[in-house]
C-alpha positions in Angstrom: -34.8 13.4 73.8 -33.5 13.6 70.2 -30.9 10.8 70.7 -33.5 8.3 72.0 -35.4 5.7 70.0 -39.1 5.9 69.7 -39.9 3.5 72.6 -37.5 5.4 74.9 -39.2 8.8 74.0 -42.6 7.3 74.8 -41.3 6.0 78.1 -40.0 9.5 78.9 -43.3 11.1 78.1 -45.2 8.5 80.3 -42.9 9.4 83.2 -43.7 13.1 82.8 -47.5 12.6 82.8 -48.0 12.7 86.6 -46.4 16.2 86.6 -49.1 17.6 84.3 -52.2 15.6 85.0 -54.3 14.6 88.0 -53.5 11.2 89.6 -56.7 9.6 90.8 -57.0 7.6 94.1 -56.9 4.4 92.0 -53.3 5.4 90.9 -54.5 6.1 87.3 -53.3 9.3 85.7 -56.3 11.1 84.1 -54.7 12.1 80.8 -56.7 14.9 79.1 -54.9 14.4 75.7 -55.9 12.3 72.7 -53.4 9.6 71.6 -52.7 11.8 68.5 -51.7 14.7 70.8 -49.4 12.5 72.8 -47.9 11.1 69.6 -47.2 14.6 68.4 -45.4 15.4 71.7 -43.2 12.4 71.1 -42.8 13.1 67.4 -44.1 9.7 66.2 -47.2 8.5 64.4 -50.3 7.7 66.5 -49.9 4.0 65.5 -46.3 3.9 66.8 -47.4 5.4 70.1 -50.1 2.8 70.5 -47.6 0.0 69.7 -45.3 1.4 72.3 -48.2 1.5 74.9 -49.0 -2.1 74.0 -45.3 -3.1 74.4 -45.2 -1.5 77.9 -48.5 -3.2 78.8 -47.1 -6.6 77.8 -44.1 -5.9 80.1 -46.5 -4.9 82.9 -44.9 -1.5 83.2 -48.1 0.4 82.6 -51.9 -0.3 82.6 -54.3 1.5 80.4 -58.0 2.1 81.0 -59.6 4.4 78.4 -57.7 7.8 78.6 -56.3 6.8 82.0 -52.9 5.3 82.5 -51.3 3.9 85.5 -47.5 3.4 85.8 -46.9 0.0 87.3 -43.1 -0.1 87.1 -41.7 3.4 87.2 -38.2 2.2 87.8 -38.3 0.0 84.8 -39.7 2.8 82.6 -37.0 5.2 83.8 -34.2 2.7 83.2 -35.7 1.9 79.8 -36.0 5.6 78.9 -32.3 6.1 80.0 -31.2 3.3 77.7 -30.4 0.8 80.5 -33.0 -1.9 79.6 -33.0 -3.4 76.1 -36.2 -4.5 74.4 
C-alpha cells in the first residue's frame, strides 16, 4: 500500500470494508469507525479522506449515508486501487 497515492489507498480500504463490517440488506456497509479512524488506517488527514470519498461519490463508485457506505462500482474501485484508472 506504500507505493499507492492517497486516493488509491482510500479505494483499497473501501474495498476491504465488507470483510470487516456487516453489510445490510440495502447493500450499505455499516461502518463502525469514525472518519478519523478510517483516515488513520489509510495514513492521511481526515479532510483528505473526506475529499477522496467525495471524489468517489462524484464518480458514482460509492454512496454514503451517515456512517454507512455502499460500493456502487466495485470493479472501478478495484481497478483504480490497482492503478489502472487515472483520475
